[in-house]
C-alpha positions in Angstrom: -7.8 -17.5 25.4 -11.0 -19.3 24.7 -12.1 -17.0 21.8 -9.2 -19.0 19.4 -10.8 -22.1 19.7 -14.6 -20.5 19.6 -14.2 -18.4 16.6 -12.7 -21.9 14.8 -15.4 -23.9 16.0 -17.8 -21.4 14.5 -16.0 -20.9 11.3 -16.3 -24.7 10.7 -19.9 -24.7 11.7 -20.5 -21.9 8.9 -17.9 -22.5 6.7 -17.7 -26.5 6.5 -15.1 -28.2 4.8 -12.8 -25.8 4.1 -9.6 -26.9 6.1 -7.3 -24.3 4.2 -9.3 -21.4 5.7 -9.3 -22.9 8.9 -5.5 -23.2 8.8 -5.1 -20.0 7.7 -7.4 -18.1 10.3 -5.8 -20.4 13.1 -2.2 -19.7 12.1 -3.4 -15.5 12.5 -5.1 -16.2 15.7 -2.7 -18.3 17.3 0.3 -15.1 16.7 -2.6 -12.3 17.8 -2.7 -13.9 21.5 0.2 -11.5 22.9 -1.4 -8.7 21.3 -4.9 -9.0 22.7 -3.4 -10.0 26.3 -1.7 -6.4 25.7 -4.9 -4.8 24.1 -8.1 -6.3 24.9 -9.8 -3.4 23.4 -9.6 -5.3 19.8 -11.9 -8.4 22.3 -14.2 -5.7 23.7 -14.8 -4.5 19.3 -15.2 -8.2 18.4 -12.8 -7.7 16.1 -12.2 -11.4 15.5 -15.3 -12.7 14.7 -15.7 -9.6 12.0 -12.6 -10.0 10.2 -12.8 -13.5 9.8 -16.0 -13.4 7.9 -16.0 -12.0 4.5 -18.1 -8.8 3.9 -19.4 -10.1 0.7 -19.0 -13.8 -1.4 -20.5 -13.9 -4.5 -20.6 -17.1 -6.3 -21.8 -17.7 -10.2 -22.3 -20.5 -13.0 -19.9 -20.2 -15.6 -21.3 -21.2 -18.7 -18.9 -21.4 -22.4 -18.3 -23.6 -25.7 -15.7 -25.6 -26.1 -13.8 -25.8 -29.4 -16.2 -29.1 -30.1 -19.4 -27.1 -29.7 -19.7 -28.5 -26.9 -21.3 -26.4 -23.6 -19.0 -26.7 -20.6 -20.2 -25.3 -17.1 -17.7 -24.0 -14.6 -17.9 -22.5 -10.7 -16.9 -19.0 -10.4 -15.8 -16.7 -7.3 -14.9 -13.4 -6.0 -14.6 -13.4 -2.1 -14.4 -9.5 -0.9 -13.0 -9.9 2.4 -12.3 -6.7 3.7 -12.7 -3.0 2.4 -11.3 -1.0 5.3 -7.7 -0.1 4.0 -9.5 0.8 0.3 -10.2 -0.9 -2.5 -10.9 -4.9 -2.7 -7.2 -6.0 -4.1 -6.5 -9.8 -5.2 -5.5 -12.0 -7.6 -8.1 -14.6 -9.9 -6.7 -18.3 -9.8 -7.9 -20.4 -12.5 -7.2 -24.1 -11.6 -9.2 -27.3 -11.6 -8.6 -27.7 -7.6 -10.0 -24.5 -6.8 -13.0 -24.7 -4.5 -14.4 -22.2 -2.4 -12.6 -22.8 0.6 -9.3 -22.0 -1.2 -10.5 -18.8 -2.2 -11.5 -17.8 1.2 -7.8 -18.8 2.8 -6.5 -16.6 -0.1 -9.0 -13.7 0.6 -8.0 -13.7 4.1 -4.2 -13.9 3.9 -4.7 -11.3 1.7 -6.2 -8.7 3.9 -3.1 -8.9 6.0 -0.5 -8.9 3.0 -2.0 -5.8 1.4 -1.7 -4.3 5.5 1.7 -4.8 5.5 2.5 -2.9 2.3 1.1 0.1 3.8 -0.7 1.4 0.6 -4.4 1.7 0.4 -6.2 -1.9 -0.4 -8.3 -4.2 0.9 -8.1 -7.9 0.4 -9.8 -10.4 -1.7 -9.6 -13.0 -3.9 -10.9 -14.7 -6.8 -11.5 -17.8 -9.5 -12.8 -20.6 -10.7 -12.5 -24.6 -11.3 -11.3 -23.6 -14.9 -7.9 -24.8 -15.9 -6.2 -23.0 -18.6 -4.0 -26.0 -19.3 -4.4 -27.3 -22.4 -6.9 -25.5 -23.6 -6.9 -23.7 -26.7 -6.7 -19.9 -27.2 -10.2 -19.6 -28.3 -11.2 -21.9 -25.4 -9.8 -19.5 -23.0 -11.4 -16.5 -24.5 -14.6 -17.8 -24.2 -14.1 -18.9 -20.9 -12.8 -15.5 -19.9 -15.6 -13.7 -21.8 -18.0 -15.7 -19.9 -16.3 -15.1 -16.5 -15.9 -11.5 -17.1 -19.8 -11.0 -18.4 -20.6 -12.9 -14.8 -18.0 -10.8 -12.1 -18.1 -7.1 -14.2 -21.2 -5.9 -12.1 -19.1 -6.3 -8.7 -16.0 -5.0 -9.7 -14.5 -0.7 -10.3 -11.7 1.2 -10.2 -12.3 2.1 -6.8 -14.4 -0.6 -5.1 -12.2 -3.9 -6.0 -9.4 -4.2 -8.7 -8.1 -8.3 -9.5 -5.5 -9.5 -10.8 -3.8 -12.4 -12.0 -2.9 -15.8 -9.7 -2.1 -19.3 -10.8 -3.8 -20.1 -14.1 -4.1 -16.1 -14.5 -1.2 -14.6 -17.0 -1.5 -11.5 -19.6 -3.5 -13.7 -21.8 -6.4 -14.1 -19.4 -5.7 -10.9 -18.6 -6.2 -9.2 -21.8 -9.5 -11.4 -22.5 -10.9 -10.5 -19.3 -10.3 -6.9 -19.8 -11.5 -6.8 -23.2 -14.6 -8.6 -22.2 -15.5 -5.7 -19.3 -14.6 -3.0 -22.0 -17.2 -4.5 -24.5 -19.7 -4.7 -21.5 -19.7 -1.3 -19.6 -17.8 0.6 -22.7 -15.5 1.8 -20.2 -11.8 2.0 -20.3 -10.7 2.3 -16.7 -8.0 0.4 -14.0 -10.6 -2.4 -13.1 -8.0 -4.5 -13.6 -4.1 -5.1 -12.8 -1.5 -7.1 -14.8 -2.5 -5.1 -17.8 -0.4 -5.4 -21.0 2.4 -2.1 -21.4 0.5 -1.3 -24.4 -3.4 -0.3 -22.5 -2.5 0.3 -18.7 -0.3 -2.0 -17.7 3.0 -1.3 -15.5 6.4 -2.4 -16.1 7.9 -4.5 -13.4 4.3 -5.8 -12.4 5.3 -9.4 -13.7 8.8 -9.5 -12.5 7.5 -8.0 -9.2 6.0 -11.0 -6.9 9.1 -13.2 -7.8 11.6 -9.9 -7.2 9.8 -8.9 -3.9 10.2 -12.4 -2.4 14.3 -12.1 -3.5 14.7 -8.6 -1.9 12.6 -10.2 1.3 14.9 -12.9 1.7 18.2 -10.3 1.0 16.8 -8.1 4.1 16.3 -11.0 6.2 20.1 -12.1 5.5 21.6 -8.5 5.8 19.8 -8.2 9.8 22.3 -11.6 10.4 25.4 -10.0 8.8 24.8 -12.4 6.1 24.5 -12.0 2.1 22.9 -14.0 -0.9 25.8 -13.8 -3.3 27.7 -16.9 -3.7 24.5 -18.9 -2.2 23.1 -21.7 -3.9 18.9 -21.8 -3.8 16.2 -24.0 -4.5 12.9 -23.0 -5.8 9.8 -24.7 -6.4 7.2 -23.8 -9.4 8.0 -22.8 -12.9 5.5 -20.3 -13.0 5.3 -16.6 -13.6 6.8 -15.9 -9.6 9.3 -19.2 -9.6 10.6 -17.9 -12.8 11.5 -14.1 -11.6 12.7 -15.3 -8.5 15.3 -17.2 -10.4 16.0 -13.9 -12.6 16.6 -11.8 -9.5 18.5 -14.7 -7.7 20.7 -14.6 -10.7 21.2 -10.9 -11.1 22.4 -10.9 -7.2 24.7 -13.3 -7.6 22.9 -16.4 -6.4 22.8 -19.6 -7.8 19.4 -21.2 -8.3 19.4 -24.8 -8.9 15.8 -26.3 -9.2 12.4 -25.6 -10.1 9.6 -28.0 -10.5 6.1 -28.3 -12.6 3.4 -30.5 -12.3 5.1 -33.7 -13.4 8.2 -33.0 -10.9 11.8 -31.6 -10.1 14.4 -30.2 -12.1 17.8 -30.0 -11.2 20.7 -28.8 -12.6 23.6 -28.4 -10.7 25.2 -26.0 -13.0 22.7 -23.3 -12.2 19.1 -22.7 -14.0 19.2 -21.9 -17.6 17.1 -18.8 -17.6 16.5 -18.1 -20.9 15.6 -22.0 -21.8 13.3 -22.0 -19.0 11.3 -19.0 -20.2 11.6 -20.3 -23.6 9.8 -23.2 -22.2 6.8 -22.4 -20.0 6.3 -18.9 -21.3 6.2 -19.4 -25.1 6.3 -23.4 -26.0 4.0 -24.2 -22.6 5.5 -27.3 -22.0 7.3 -29.6 -19.6 10.2 -29.3 -17.8 11.3 -32.4 -19.0 12.4 -31.0 -22.5 15.0 -28.8 -20.8 16.9 -32.2 -20.5 17.1 -32.0 -24.5 19.9 -29.4 -24.2 21.4 -29.3 -20.5 23.5 -32.6 -20.7 24.5 -31.9 -16.4 20.5 -31.7 -15.2 17.9 -34.2 -14.3 14.2 -34.1 -13.8 13.2 -36.5 -10.8 9.1 -37.4 -11.1 6.7 -36.6 -8.7 6.3 -40.4 -8.1 9.8 -41.1 -7.2 9.2 -39.6 -3.3 6.0 -40.4 -1.1 3.5 -37.8 -0.8 4.9 -35.8 1.5 8.1 -36.0 0.4 9.1 -33.8 -2.3 12.3 -34.3 -4.5 12.9 -30.1 -4.7 13.3 -30.0 -0.7 16.1 -33.0 -0.8 18.6 -31.6 -2.4 21.4 -29.5 -0.6 21.2 -25.7 -0.8 21.5 -22.5 1.2 18.6 -21.1 0.7 15.1 -22.4 0.1 12.1 -20.1 -2.3 8.6 -22.2 -2.2 6.7 -20.6 -4.9 4.9 -22.9 -6.1 1.6 -23.6 -4.4 -0.3 -23.9 -0.9 0.6 -26.4 1.6 3.6 -27.6 -1.1 6.2 -27.9 2.1 5.4 -30.8 4.7 7.2 -31.0 8.0 9.0 -33.7 6.8 10.6 -31.3 3.6 11.1 -28.9 6.4 12.9 -31.4 8.6 14.8 -32.5 5.1 15.6 -28.8 4.5 16.9 -27.9 7.9 19.4 -31.1 8.0 21.2 -29.8 4.6 22.0 -26.8 6.2 18.9 -24.3 5.1 19.2 -21.0 7.1 16.6 -19.4 4.6 13.2 -19.7 3.6 11.4 -16.8 1.6 8.0 -17.8 0.3 7.0 -17.1 -2.7 3.8 -18.7 -3.2 1.0 -18.2 -0.7 0.5 -20.5 2.1 3.5 -23.2 0.7 4.5 -24.4 4.0 2.1 -26.6 6.4 1.8 -25.9 10.0 3.8 -28.3 10.9 6.5 -26.9 8.7 6.2 -23.8 9.8 6.5 -24.7 13.5 10.1 -26.4 12.3 11.2 -23.0 10.5 10.2 -21.0 13.9 11.8 -23.6 16.3 14.8 -23.6 14.5 15.0 -19.8 14.5 16.6 -19.7 10.7 15.7 -16.6 8.8 12.3 -17.8 7.2 9.9 -15.1 5.9 6.2 -15.9 5.8 4.3 -15.5 2.1 2.0 -13.1 3.6 5.0 -10.6 4.3 7.5 -12.1 1.7 5.6 -12.1 -1.9 3.8 -8.7 -1.0 5.9 -7.2 -3.8 3.2 -8.5 -6.3 -0.1 -7.0 -4.7 2.3 -3.8 -3.8 3.2 -3.1 -7.3 -0.4 -3.8 -8.3 -1.1 -1.2 -6.7 1.8 0.9 -8.2 -0.1 0.4 -11.6 -3.3 1.4 -10.0 -1.6 4.5 -8.9 0.0 5.3 -12.6 -3.7 4.6 -14.0 -4.9 7.1 -11.9 -2.5 9.6 -13.4 -2.5 8.0 -17.0 1.2 7.7 -16.9 3.8 4.8 -17.3 6.9 4.7 -14.7 10.2 3.5 -16.1 11.5 -0.1 -14.6 13.8 1.8 -12.3 11.5 3.6 -10.5 9.0 0.4 -10.3 11.9 -1.7 -8.8 13.1 1.0 -6.3 10.0 1.5 -4.6 9.4 -2.2 -4.7 12.6 -2.8 -2.8 11.6 0.1 -0.5 8.7 -1.7 0.1 9.8 -5.0 0.8 12.4 -3.5 2.9 9.5 -1.6 4.9 7.6 -5.0 4.9 10.5 -6.7 6.6 11.6 -3.8 9.3 8.0 -3.7 10.3 7.8 -7.8 10.7 11.5 -7.5 12.9 10.3 -4.4 15.1 6.8 -6.1 15.6 8.8 -9.8 16.4 11.1 -7.9 18.6 8.4 -5.3 20.2 6.7 -8.8 21.4 9.9 -11.0 22.8 10.1 -13.0 20.1 13.1 -11.2 17.4 13.7 -14.2 15.4 9.8 -15.0 14.9 8.4 -12.8 11.5 5.6 -14.6 11.5 4.3 -13.4 14.5 5.6 -9.9 13.9 4.1 -9.9 10.2 0.5 -11.3 11.8 0.6 -8.8 14.6 1.6 -6.0 12.3 -1.0 -6.6 9.6 -3.4 -7.0 11.8 -3.5 -4.2 13.8 -3.3 -1.4 10.9 -6.5 -3.3 9.4 -8.1 -3.5 13.2 -7.5 -0.4 14.4 -9.2 1.0 10.9 -12.5 -0.8 11.3 -12.7 0.4 15.3 -12.5 3.9 13.5 -15.3 3.2 11.0 -17.4 2.1 13.7 -19.5 -0.8 13.3 -20.3 -1.3 9.3 
């Protein structure tokens, strides 16, 4: 079908040098070919060209003062991609690698991820090329206040509700919310991931990691297998990785790795969760400090492997959880994982596997959960936080976790049923993309040309 090529060519003309966005769009469009052959009315309504263009792109300058009194300037973004199903929903990422293309790809993925949850939330994403790492609390606060001063006029509890992402945790959410309240005088649920004392949801920080594990559990159950006793590789050492590790331990699995920008930590005895939390959530230091108290662990620096080979994926295990960042797992990594006997991959990060790596997993017919399905637990629990804010309630961890489990089971079932419907029952990438697209596209058609 020429529409895929034509659409991608148009994107490259209108949105130059946004390779991650092209990658995300191409994956979705390629998966939709069998749907369009059965249901050509989607093409008649020109849904493709409508869905790949954001409804609104906001870019702004952020000026703030560092601890030395020097004025710093960063770029800020908020892409409001699609509101067919509800208010724009998606995190804010603060990292030096952030560009408009990064935000576009994340926002595009968010449309379908949010659709799969079955909840009333549209897709959006935002962020800045500011990196909180190494900055004082005062500098982070002043930056967040400057960022929100530019963003506040575009968000609201029924229009756009941002959350956290890489570089945006409870500290940053607090500073952002405080500035919103200062400017508007309103105390409302315009951010999720808030503190428990002021509208946050119990279980929100754990949700993305927990959800990735629940999704893996559902994939394994469908194959008459279990997580119990499985050795697991986890990448990253942020919020998603930490709580993936926590849930794996709780369910009887053995996570043996995590990683940060400097390299990979391997503890063959199993990751010490309390020590990991102390290093990354309290001290905010390198994983190398883990070795001071764990004699059998070792740290493999990033420069010990070529650019496309990553140490975390070269260790023998049963299941892999990429939880760091986009395109962290290459075709060479995928090949190494498969040769080492990995039979299940559940993505905690957004698009962590390159296109070639994804194809390796699909062709091998292993249990592979793509990020837009496997890591949807975070945004799903964000919507549960919105529901609690609307009713001025705070639910128990047991209630939130029960709902999260049910949502992840439903997402897996949708993906599996849709994949089977299109005669490729092991391909959950196909199932996720078609299931998410149909819900959004059908709604867009019902709303008319808007």
